[in-house]
Residue frames as qw, qx, qy, qz and C-alpha x, y, z in Angstrom:
[[0.181, -0.359, 0.709, -0.578, -31.52, 15.15, -14.07],
 [0.284, -0.145, -0.943, -0.091, -33.07, 11.92, -12.84],
 [0.023, -0.441, -0.701, 0.560, -35.24, 13.52, -10.16],
 [0.102, 0.606, 0.570, 0.545, -38.38, 15.08, -11.66],
 [0.309, -0.834, -0.412, 0.197, -38.81, 17.38, -8.67],
 [0.321, -0.847, 0.113, 0.409, -35.74, 19.51, -8.92],
 [0.730, 0.572, 0.082, 0.365, -33.71, 21.04, -11.70],
 [0.095, 0.891, -0.208, 0.392, -31.78, 23.54, -9.63],
 [0.664, -0.631, 0.396, -0.062, -30.29, 21.44, -6.82],
 [0.709, 0.609, -0.355, -0.011, -27.01, 20.35, -8.30],
 [0.109, -0.692, 0.664, -0.260, -24.85, 19.11, -5.48],
 [0.662, -0.264, 0.641, -0.283, -26.07, 15.76, -4.19],
 [0.029, -0.096, 0.941, 0.323, -25.72, 12.34, -5.83],
 [0.421, -0.196, -0.533, -0.707, -28.97, 11.31, -7.47],
 [0.540, -0.383, -0.750, 0.003, -30.27, 8.92, -4.79],
 [0.323, -0.345, -0.477, 0.741, -29.47, 11.28, -1.91],
 [0.088, 0.009, -0.150, -0.985, -30.87, 14.25, -3.83],
 [0.467, -0.316, -0.624, -0.541, -34.20, 12.50, -4.41],
 [0.531, -0.416, -0.692, 0.256, -34.47, 11.37, -0.81],
 [0.231, -0.252, -0.301, 0.890, -33.64, 14.80, 0.61],
 [0.205, -0.075, -0.282, -0.934, -36.08, 16.51, -1.70],
 [0.515, -0.378, -0.689, -0.343, -38.95, 14.12, -1.04],
 [0.462, -0.387, -0.612, 0.512, -38.35, 14.50, 2.69],
 [0.085, -0.165, -0.122, 0.975, -38.42, 18.27, 2.45],
 [0.338, -0.176, -0.451, -0.807, -41.54, 18.42, 0.26],
 [0.516, -0.410, -0.751, -0.042, -43.35, 16.01, 2.59],
 [0.346, -0.396, -0.482, 0.701, -42.53, 18.21, 5.58],
 [0.011, 0.028, -0.132, -0.991, -43.44, 21.34, 3.70],
 [0.440, -0.273, -0.521, -0.679, -46.94, 20.22, 2.75],
 [0.512, -0.416, -0.717, 0.225, -47.49, 18.66, 6.14],
 [0.220, -0.271, -0.310, 0.884, -46.80, 22.09, 7.62],
 [0.234, -0.106, -0.328, -0.909, -49.30, 23.65, 5.22],
 [0.530, -0.362, -0.693, -0.329, -51.93, 21.16, 6.35],
 [0.615, -0.609, -0.446, 0.229, -51.26, 21.77, 10.05],
 [0.168, 0.815, -0.093, 0.547, -50.51, 25.42, 10.73],
 [0.588, -0.759, 0.176, -0.216, -50.03, 24.79, 14.44],
 [0.949, -0.108, 0.072, 0.287, -47.20, 22.35, 13.76],
 [0.621, 0.193, 0.072, 0.756, -44.93, 25.16, 12.66],
 [0.149, -0.696, -0.205, 0.672, -44.21, 28.78, 13.31],
 [0.280, 0.092, 0.544, 0.786, -44.18, 29.42, 9.56],
 [0.300, 0.632, 0.322, -0.638, -46.35, 32.18, 8.16],
 [0.420, 0.271, 0.658, 0.563, -47.59, 32.77, 4.65],
 [0.207, 0.562, 0.066, -0.798, -48.49, 35.90, 2.71],
 [0.503, 0.401, 0.728, 0.236, -50.76, 35.29, -0.26],
 [0.072, 0.444, -0.185, -0.874, -50.63, 37.73, -3.15],
 [0.693, 0.472, 0.058, -0.541, -52.62, 37.86, -6.35],
 [0.759, 0.523, -0.362, -0.135, -50.03, 35.94, -8.35],
 [0.585, 0.286, -0.671, 0.356, -47.61, 34.45, -5.82],
 [0.687, -0.700, -0.087, -0.176, -47.20, 33.63, -2.16],
 [0.303, 0.581, -0.611, 0.444, -44.31, 33.74, 0.30],
 [0.839, -0.462, -0.288, -0.013, -43.75, 31.36, 3.22],
 [0.299, 0.588, -0.422, 0.622, -41.51, 32.60, 6.02],
 [0.499, -0.366, -0.627, 0.473, -40.75, 32.71, 9.74],
 [0.164, -0.909, -0.368, 0.107, -42.02, 35.57, 11.87],
 [0.418, -0.654, 0.160, 0.611, -38.62, 37.25, 11.90],
 [0.360, -0.015, 0.601, 0.713, -38.59, 37.37, 8.10],
 [0.293, 0.730, 0.585, -0.197, -41.82, 39.29, 7.53],
 [0.094, 0.822, -0.146, -0.542, -40.12, 42.39, 6.08],
 [0.122, -0.356, 0.785, 0.492, -38.14, 40.25, 3.62],
 [0.318, 0.355, 0.877, 0.063, -41.27, 38.29, 2.71],
 [0.272, 0.827, 0.351, -0.345, -43.16, 41.45, 1.86],
 [0.008, 0.697, -0.449, -0.558, -40.22, 42.63, -0.24],
 [0.244, -0.056, 0.905, 0.343, -40.23, 39.35, -2.18],
 [0.302, 0.595, 0.740, -0.087, -43.95, 39.65, -2.79],
 [0.174, 0.865, 0.084, -0.464, -43.66, 43.27, -3.90],
 [0.091, -0.555, 0.632, 0.533, -40.86, 42.39, -6.32],
 [0.523, 0.132, 0.836, 0.103, -42.67, 39.48, -7.93],
 [0.529, 0.748, 0.344, -0.204, -44.83, 41.42, -10.45],
 [0.227, 0.861, -0.369, -0.268, -41.77, 43.10, -11.99],
 [0.349, -0.369, 0.846, 0.162, -39.82, 39.82, -11.91],
 [0.592, 0.368, 0.715, -0.049, -42.65, 38.07, -13.76],
 [0.476, 0.845, 0.143, -0.198, -43.10, 40.79, -16.37],
 [0.001, -0.780, 0.564, 0.271, -39.35, 41.07, -16.98],
 [0.431, -0.173, 0.874, 0.146, -39.05, 37.34, -17.51],
 [0.579, 0.559, 0.583, -0.109, -42.06, 37.28, -19.84],
 [0.328, 0.884, -0.163, -0.289, -40.33, 39.92, -21.96],
 [0.121, -0.579, 0.776, 0.218, -37.22, 37.74, -22.25],
 [0.032, 0.073, 0.978, 0.191, -39.11, 34.46, -22.79],
 [0.401, -0.014, -0.069, -0.914, -42.53, 35.47, -24.12],
 [0.429, -0.258, -0.853, -0.147, -44.56, 32.68, -22.54],
 [0.466, -0.621, -0.041, -0.629, -47.40, 33.46, -20.12],
 [0.183, 0.133, -0.834, 0.503, -46.65, 32.68, -16.47],
 [0.592, -0.341, -0.274, -0.677, -50.10, 31.41, -15.62],
 [0.740, -0.298, -0.579, 0.168, -49.12, 29.55, -12.48],
 [0.336, -0.865, 0.107, -0.358, -48.69, 30.87, -8.95],
 [0.643, 0.251, -0.592, 0.416, -45.28, 30.17, -7.40],
 [0.635, -0.765, -0.100, -0.040, -44.54, 29.97, -3.69],
 [0.389, 0.629, -0.472, 0.479, -41.29, 31.51, -2.43],
 [0.812, -0.517, -0.255, 0.087, -39.98, 29.87, 0.74],
 [0.094, 0.821, -0.405, 0.392, -37.56, 31.94, 2.83],
 [0.882, -0.165, -0.394, 0.199, -35.17, 29.64, 4.66],
 [0.488, -0.855, 0.159, 0.080, -33.17, 30.38, 7.76],
 [0.215, 0.779, -0.589, -0.018, -29.42, 30.71, 7.44],
 [0.184, -0.405, 0.893, -0.074, -27.83, 27.30, 7.00],
 [0.736, 0.183, 0.531, -0.378, -30.98, 25.35, 6.11],
 [0.743, 0.622, -0.126, -0.213, -30.25, 25.28, 2.40],
 [0.154, 0.654, -0.738, 0.065, -26.65, 24.30, 3.08],
 [0.495, -0.187, 0.801, -0.279, -27.82, 21.29, 5.08],
 [0.804, 0.400, 0.318, -0.305, -30.17, 20.17, 2.32],
 [0.678, 0.701, -0.218, -0.034, -27.55, 20.56, -0.45],
 [0.855, -0.357, 0.127, 0.354, -24.54, 19.63, 1.69],
 [0.559, 0.301, 0.148, 0.758, -22.77, 22.60, 0.15],
 [0.168, -0.667, -0.273, 0.672, -22.22, 26.21, 1.15],
 [0.162, -0.051, 0.482, 0.860, -22.43, 27.32, -2.50],
 [0.043, -0.525, -0.763, -0.374, -26.17, 26.95, -3.03],
 [0.027, 0.074, 0.244, -0.967, -28.07, 30.20, -2.57],
 [0.609, 0.242, 0.171, -0.736, -31.44, 29.34, -4.12],
 [0.078, -0.039, 0.947, 0.310, -33.20, 26.48, -5.86],
 [0.585, 0.085, -0.132, -0.795, -36.42, 25.68, -7.64],
 [0.320, 0.075, 0.938, -0.109, -38.75, 22.73, -7.29],
 [0.256, 0.059, -0.457, -0.850, -40.78, 22.90, -10.52],
 [0.277, -0.306, -0.890, -0.193, -43.27, 20.12, -9.78],
 [0.271, -0.663, -0.630, 0.301, -44.67, 22.12, -6.88],
 [0.181, 0.805, 0.164, 0.541, -43.89, 25.61, -8.20],
 [0.608, -0.758, -0.087, 0.221, -41.65, 26.25, -5.22],
 [0.478, 0.661, -0.277, 0.507, -38.63, 28.53, -4.99],
 [0.727, -0.580, -0.212, 0.301, -36.37, 28.22, -1.94],
 [0.283, 0.811, -0.147, 0.491, -34.31, 31.30, -1.05],
 [0.679, -0.423, -0.273, 0.534, -31.46, 31.77, 1.41],
 [0.106, 0.961, 0.102, 0.235, -31.53, 35.54, 1.83],
 [0.553, -0.757, 0.245, 0.247, -28.51, 35.47, 4.12],
 [0.720, 0.019, 0.447, 0.531, -26.40, 34.16, 1.24],
 [0.376, 0.738, 0.348, 0.438, -27.58, 36.93, -1.04],
 [0.197, -0.977, 0.023, -0.074, -26.76, 39.70, 1.42],
 [0.671, -0.562, 0.349, 0.334, -23.36, 38.24, 2.26],
 [0.564, -0.030, 0.580, 0.587, -22.37, 37.82, -1.38],
 [0.129, 0.439, -0.139, -0.878, -24.07, 40.86, -2.88],
 [0.158, 0.313, 0.874, 0.337, -26.66, 38.76, -4.71],
 [0.299, -0.017, -0.092, -0.950, -29.50, 40.79, -6.17],
 [0.416, 0.175, 0.786, -0.422, -32.75, 39.41, -4.81],
 [0.619, 0.543, 0.109, -0.557, -34.83, 40.38, -7.84],
 [0.441, 0.554, -0.638, -0.304, -32.40, 38.79, -10.27],
 [0.082, -0.178, 0.965, -0.172, -32.21, 35.60, -8.20],
 [0.539, 0.333, 0.581, -0.511, -35.99, 35.39, -8.15],
 [0.589, 0.599, -0.221, -0.496, -36.01, 35.83, -11.91],
 [0.215, 0.430, -0.867, -0.128, -33.51, 33.00, -12.36],
 [0.213, 0.034, 0.935, -0.283, -35.50, 30.56, -10.22],
 [0.572, 0.474, 0.333, -0.581, -38.82, 31.62, -11.79],
 [0.449, 0.547, -0.549, -0.445, -37.24, 30.85, -15.17],
 [0.011, 0.166, -0.985, 0.033, -36.68, 27.24, -14.03],
 [0.399, 0.332, 0.713, -0.472, -40.35, 26.98, -13.10],
 [0.515, 0.598, -0.055, -0.612, -41.40, 28.50, -16.41],
 [0.306, 0.448, -0.769, -0.339, -39.30, 26.16, -18.56],
 [0.009, -0.013, 0.993, -0.120, -40.52, 23.09, -16.72],
 [0.458, 0.388, 0.467, -0.649, -44.11, 24.29, -16.82],
 [0.634, 0.594, -0.093, -0.487, -44.08, 24.08, -20.60],
 [0.508, 0.540, -0.660, -0.121, -41.31, 21.61, -21.49],
 [0.966, -0.200, -0.149, -0.066, -41.09, 17.92, -20.69],
 [0.497, -0.759, 0.409, 0.097, -38.15, 17.26, -18.39],
 [0.831, -0.020, 0.472, 0.295, -36.73, 14.55, -20.62],
 [0.574, 0.679, 0.252, 0.381, -36.35, 17.05, -23.45],
 [0.041, -0.961, 0.119, -0.244, -34.50, 19.65, -21.39],
 [0.762, 0.136, -0.402, 0.489, -30.79, 18.96, -20.77],
 [0.534, -0.688, -0.272, 0.408, -29.47, 20.24, -17.45],
 [0.440, -0.194, 0.151, 0.863, -26.85, 22.47, -19.12],
 [0.036, 0.427, 0.478, 0.767, -29.46, 24.09, -21.40],
 [0.410, -0.757, -0.503, -0.073, -31.86, 24.62, -18.51],
 [0.531, -0.629, -0.128, 0.553, -29.20, 26.29, -16.37],
 [0.383, 0.004, 0.320, 0.867, -27.72, 28.17, -19.32],
 [0.058, -0.611, -0.532, -0.584, -31.09, 29.59, -20.33],
 [0.442, -0.810, -0.383, 0.051, -31.93, 30.70, -16.78],
 [0.521, -0.453, 0.034, 0.722, -28.56, 32.38, -16.37],
 [0.251, 0.224, 0.448, 0.829, -28.92, 34.03, -19.78],
 [0.195, -0.709, -0.539, -0.412, -32.42, 35.24, -18.87],
 [0.506, -0.833, -0.207, 0.088, -31.24, 36.64, -15.52],
 [0.174, 0.926, -0.284, 0.177, -28.09, 38.48, -16.62],
 [0.502, 0.454, -0.680, 0.283, -25.71, 35.68, -15.68],
 [0.493, -0.452, 0.493, -0.556, -27.15, 35.00, -12.23],
 [0.520, 0.095, -0.847, -0.058, -26.71, 31.37, -11.11],
 [0.752, -0.523, -0.322, -0.239, -28.23, 29.25, -8.33],
 [0.821, -0.315, -0.203, 0.431, -24.86, 29.09, -6.58],
 [0.240, -0.909, 0.130, 0.316, -22.33, 31.54, -5.27],
 [0.790, 0.432, 0.111, 0.420, -19.91, 32.36, -8.10],
 [0.427, -0.607, 0.091, 0.664, -16.69, 34.30, -7.75],
 [0.509, 0.830, 0.219, -0.059, -17.19, 36.88, -10.50],
 [0.037, -0.872, 0.427, 0.237, -13.52, 37.89, -10.52],
 [0.333, -0.341, 0.852, 0.216, -12.40, 34.40, -11.49],
 [0.760, 0.357, -0.197, -0.507, -13.26, 32.41, -14.60],
 [0.670, -0.223, 0.708, 0.020, -12.95, 28.68, -14.42],
 [0.774, 0.564, 0.286, -0.024, -13.86, 28.52, -18.10],
 [0.255, 0.890, -0.376, -0.038, -10.80, 30.57, -19.07],
 [0.316, -0.560, 0.765, -0.038, -8.49, 28.15, -17.30],
 [0.760, 0.122, 0.630, -0.105, -10.36, 25.09, -18.63],
 [0.677, 0.730, 0.043, -0.077, -10.12, 26.26, -22.25],
 [0.149, 0.826, -0.542, 0.026, -6.40, 26.97, -21.95],
 [0.377, -0.389, 0.833, -0.115, -5.84, 23.56, -20.36],
 [0.445, 0.111, -0.749, -0.478, -8.09, 21.74, -22.84],
 [0.060, -0.116, -0.921, 0.366, -10.38, 20.58, -20.02],
 [0.493, 0.037, 0.010, -0.869, -13.79, 21.85, -21.14],
 [0.435, 0.082, 0.870, -0.217, -16.32, 19.10, -20.35],
 [0.110, -0.166, -0.750, -0.631, -18.34, 17.72, -23.29],
 [0.444, -0.187, 0.050, -0.875, -21.96, 18.81, -23.00],
 [0.737, -0.165, -0.582, -0.302, -23.33, 15.28, -22.86],
 [0.473, -0.053, -0.711, 0.518, -21.69, 14.94, -19.45],
 [0.064, 0.088, 0.372, -0.922, -23.87, 17.82, -18.25],
 [0.364, -0.254, -0.613, -0.653, -27.18, 16.57, -19.65],
 [0.620, -0.472, -0.607, -0.158, -28.55, 15.05, -16.46],
 [0.598, -0.759, -0.168, 0.193, -26.57, 16.48, -13.57],
 [0.232, 0.860, -0.336, 0.306, -23.68, 18.75, -12.66],
 [0.632, 0.145, -0.626, 0.434, -20.57, 17.68, -10.75],
 [0.586, -0.736, -0.338, 0.033, -20.52, 17.90, -6.98],
 [0.634, -0.243, -0.076, 0.730, -16.98, 19.23, -6.54],
 [0.005, -0.822, -0.221, 0.525, -17.02, 23.02, -6.20],
 [0.096, -0.521, 0.460, 0.713, -14.60, 23.92, -8.99],
 [0.116, 0.121, 0.875, 0.455, -16.19, 21.51, -11.48],
 [0.089, 0.686, 0.697, -0.191, -19.64, 22.70, -10.50],
 [0.029, 0.789, 0.035, -0.613, -18.79, 26.35, -11.15],
 [0.103, -0.298, 0.686, 0.656, -17.18, 25.39, -14.45],
 [0.160, 0.392, 0.884, 0.196, -20.39, 23.58, -15.46],
 [0.098, 0.817, 0.432, -0.369, -22.41, 26.72, -14.79],
 [0.043, -0.669, 0.312, 0.673, -19.96, 28.84, -16.80],
 [0.163, -0.051, 0.839, 0.517, -20.01, 26.40, -19.71],
 [0.183, 0.583, 0.791, -0.030, -23.82, 26.34, -19.75],
 [0.091, 0.856, 0.180, -0.477, -24.09, 30.12, -19.89],
 [0.138, -0.523, 0.538, 0.646, -21.33, 30.34, -22.48],
 [0.224, 0.161, 0.880, 0.387, -23.04, 27.85, -24.83],
 [0.158, 0.751, 0.631, -0.111, -26.45, 29.54, -24.62],
 [0.031, -0.826, 0.059, 0.560, -24.84, 32.96, -25.11],
 [0.235, -0.271, 0.712, 0.604, -22.96, 31.59, -28.14],
 [0.232, 0.464, 0.823, 0.232, -26.26, 30.47, -29.71],
 [0.063, 0.868, 0.390, -0.301, -27.89, 33.83, -29.01],
 [0.114, -0.747, 0.273, 0.595, -24.98, 35.85, -30.42],
 [0.207, -0.211, 0.777, 0.555, -24.22, 33.70, -33.49],
 [0.044, 0.354, 0.859, 0.368, -27.76, 32.76, -34.56],
 [0.248, -0.372, -0.127, -0.885, -29.84, 35.47, -32.87],
 [0.300, -0.051, 0.667, -0.680, -32.18, 35.56, -29.91],
 [0.729, 0.187, -0.068, -0.655, -35.07, 34.59, -32.16],
 [0.681, 0.252, -0.679, -0.105, -33.38, 31.30, -33.06],
 [0.110, 0.167, -0.829, 0.523, -32.64, 30.58, -29.41],
 [0.502, 0.084, 0.430, -0.745, -36.28, 31.14, -28.52],
 [0.737, 0.249, -0.396, -0.488, -37.22, 28.96, -31.49],
 [0.393, 0.185, -0.882, 0.183, -35.35, 26.09, -29.84],
 [0.187, 0.034, 0.695, -0.694, -37.45, 26.65, -26.73],
 [0.632, 0.215, 0.031, -0.743, -40.67, 26.80, -28.73],
 [0.668, 0.229, -0.655, -0.269, -39.88, 23.51, -30.46],
 [0.198, 0.081, -0.884, 0.416, -39.15, 21.93, -27.10],
 [0.399, 0.121, 0.441, -0.795, -42.48, 23.26, -25.84],
 [0.720, 0.266, -0.236, -0.596, -44.12, 21.61, -28.86],
 [0.926, -0.153, 0.306, -0.158, -42.68, 18.26, -27.83],
 [0.719, 0.597, -0.344, 0.095, -39.63, 18.00, -30.09],
 [0.863, -0.310, -0.075, 0.391, -36.57, 16.17, -28.70],
 [0.279, -0.833, 0.122, 0.462, -33.70, 18.49, -27.89],
 [0.425, -0.242, 0.591, 0.641, -31.42, 17.52, -30.79],
 [0.282, 0.548, 0.678, 0.400, -34.30, 17.84, -33.25],
 [0.063, -0.938, -0.297, 0.168, -35.22, 21.23, -31.83],
 [0.344, -0.656, 0.326, 0.588, -31.63, 22.44, -32.30],
 [0.386, 0.054, 0.710, 0.586, -31.47, 21.09, -35.86],
 [0.176, 0.706, 0.648, 0.225, -34.85, 22.51, -36.81],
 [0.128, -0.947, -0.196, 0.219, -34.17, 25.95, -35.35],
 [0.271, -0.774, 0.371, 0.434, -30.49, 26.50, -36.12],
 [0.763, 0.600, -0.181, -0.159, -30.10, 24.36, -39.23],
 [0.338, 0.567, -0.715, 0.230, -27.14, 22.59, -37.65],
 [0.815, -0.269, -0.513, -0.012, -26.80, 19.44, -35.58],
 [0.581, -0.809, 0.064, -0.062, -25.85, 19.54, -31.91],
 [0.839, -0.218, 0.159, 0.472, -22.40, 17.91, -32.41],
 [0.492, 0.472, 0.187, 0.707, -21.42, 20.49, -35.04],
 [0.217, -0.884, -0.114, -0.399, -22.88, 23.30, -32.91],
 [0.731, -0.661, 0.076, 0.154, -20.78, 22.17, -29.95],
 [0.763, 0.053, 0.190, 0.616, -17.66, 21.97, -32.11],
 [0.238, 0.707, 0.178, 0.641, -18.25, 25.51, -33.37],
 [0.462, -0.861, -0.031, -0.210, -18.68, 26.71, -29.80],
 [0.829, -0.404, 0.120, 0.366, -15.49, 24.98, -28.72],
 [0.607, 0.340, 0.187, 0.693, -13.58, 26.59, -31.61],
 [0.033, -0.843, -0.116, -0.525, -14.92, 30.01, -30.66],
 [0.678, -0.733, 0.020, 0.048, -13.74, 29.43, -27.08],
 [0.805, -0.139, 0.164, 0.553, -10.23, 28.59, -28.23],
 [0.378, 0.585, 0.183, 0.694, -10.11, 31.74, -30.35],
 [0.274, -0.858, -0.096, -0.424, -11.37, 33.93, -27.52],
 [0.711, -0.684, 0.163, -0.016, -9.39, 32.41, -24.69],
 [0.721, 0.492, -0.307, 0.379, -5.81, 32.77, -25.86],
 [0.672, -0.307, -0.328, 0.588, -2.86, 33.11, -23.49],
 [0.210, 0.244, 0.015, 0.947, -2.58, 36.78, -24.45],
 [0.435, -0.560, -0.300, -0.638, -6.21, 37.36, -23.48],
 [0.763, -0.462, -0.431, 0.136, -5.70, 35.41, -20.27],
 [0.542, -0.080, -0.226, 0.806, -2.69, 37.53, -19.39],
 [0.024, -0.361, -0.119, -0.924, -4.55, 40.75, -20.17],
 [0.587, -0.563, -0.388, -0.433, -7.57, 39.70, -18.08],
 [0.794, -0.538, -0.212, 0.190, -5.35, 38.81, -15.12],
 [0.477, 0.615, -0.211, 0.591, -2.76, 41.54, -15.59],
 [0.318, -0.746, 0.268, -0.520, -3.18, 43.02, -12.10],
 [0.912, -0.370, 0.153, -0.083, -2.88, 39.61, -10.45],
 [0.871, 0.270, -0.058, 0.405, 0.23, 38.80, -12.52],
 [0.232, 0.714, -0.231, 0.619, 1.83, 42.19, -11.76],
 [0.582, -0.677, 0.235, -0.385, 1.07, 41.76, -8.07],
 [0.978, -0.155, 0.084, 0.111, 2.64, 38.27, -8.12],
 [0.695, 0.465, -0.123, 0.534, 5.74, 39.54, -9.96],
 [0.073, -0.773, 0.244, -0.580, 6.04, 42.46, -7.54],
 [0.805, -0.528, 0.182, -0.201, 5.78, 40.02, -4.63],
 [0.943, 0.093, 0.003, 0.319, 8.53, 37.88, -6.14],
 [0.425, 0.641, -0.170, 0.616, 10.73, 40.95, -6.63],
 [0.413, -0.754, 0.211, -0.465, 10.11, 42.01, -3.05],
 [0.928, -0.341, 0.149, 0.013, 11.06, 38.59, -1.74],
 [0.818, 0.342, -0.038, 0.461, 14.11, 38.52, -4.01],
 [0.140, 0.766, -0.199, 0.596, 15.17, 41.96, -2.81],
 [0.653, -0.660, 0.212, -0.305, 14.76, 40.91, 0.81],
 [0.969, -0.091, 0.088, 0.210, 16.90, 37.79, 0.23],
 [0.602, 0.550, -0.105, 0.569, 19.60, 39.87, -1.49],
 [0.194, -0.809, 0.209, -0.514, 19.58, 42.30, 1.43],
 [0.849, -0.483, 0.197, -0.087, 20.06, 39.46, 3.93],
 [0.907, 0.188, 0.034, 0.376, 22.90, 38.02, 1.81],
 [0.330, 0.722, -0.158, 0.587, 24.63, 41.43, 1.65],
 [0.465, -0.756, 0.239, -0.394, 24.36, 41.88, 5.41],
 [0.947, -0.263, 0.165, 0.084, 25.75, 38.42, 6.02],
 [0.763, 0.415, -0.029, 0.495, 28.61, 39.08, 3.59],
 [0.044, 0.801, -0.200, 0.563, 29.36, 42.40, 5.28],
 [0.716, -0.622, 0.215, -0.232, 29.29, 40.70, 8.67],
 [0.958, -0.022, 0.089, 0.273, 31.71, 38.02, 7.55],
 [0.533, 0.608, -0.098, 0.579, 34.05, 40.64, 6.08],
 [0.272, -0.808, 0.213, -0.478, 33.92, 42.63, 9.30],
 [0.884, -0.431, 0.176, -0.033, 34.76, 39.52, 11.33],
 [0.866, 0.251, 0.010, 0.433, 37.74, 38.74, 9.06],
 [0.249, 0.752, -0.159, 0.589, 39.03, 42.27, 9.47],
 [0.559, -0.730, 0.222, -0.324, 38.77, 42.02, 13.27],
 [0.958, -0.179, 0.145, 0.170, 40.67, 38.71, 13.21],
 [0.685, 0.497, -0.041, 0.530, 43.36, 40.20, 10.96],
 [0.056, -0.812, 0.206, -0.543, 43.80, 43.22, 13.24],
 [0.761, -0.585, 0.208, -0.187, 44.00, 40.96, 16.24]]
């Protein structure tokens, strides 16, 4: 991503995204400098802090109480010390939507300032798990704390943070649907280089980008082992370019790795599998068609009977 401030805001075009982010960060730190200029409050813990409005105090204390377990759980997945103190900012409903110009975004991270922005209303409405969302966003901060931004492709960043947080993304995802299934069957999986710097803005393409990112990282973990995946991260931390880190850790170049992943997708996402995964939807659709067909046949029979009855009346007359 071109903007060094943000790796988790994926909706805006680059110029607008940078402008919006700089504007927000300027306001945020101005508010910190002048407490009377805002009704915001802050709770400072030993390892993190939470900024919130007065009506959000209970949620703020919950976030702060969850942080130690979030941090320790993430350190078990990616064994790097989290020696920085993040600030979680609880936003009012709709604020994050205005910034991202999308109703999909539920949380985002600003690594340069160790900030995590949370829309708790989104999480409650869509059954997001707060602790898992915090873990995902903290993962963004962790990766960027140790790895130069230029060495960290957007898809790998997002894929790693989803992988580390049990598939949780920054955006609202419909878990019953898989855009990746449909893309594989249609031959429309985006090449990874298109996802190096930014994700698409259109909702469907954006959700597909998140699915692809998680799928690729999961493929590396399953085929080569978690140790090899973490080795890629360690080489990136040591300053290696991404393609060199992949080659050095997996013994295979990125183009061949991507081809192997694509082949595995085509094997896994066959039409038979697609049908089996969507069997209930297909059966419901077929049942609906049969119901409509039966209704049409009933109407036709009634009309035919009515015409026959009219003919008989005319004949009798």
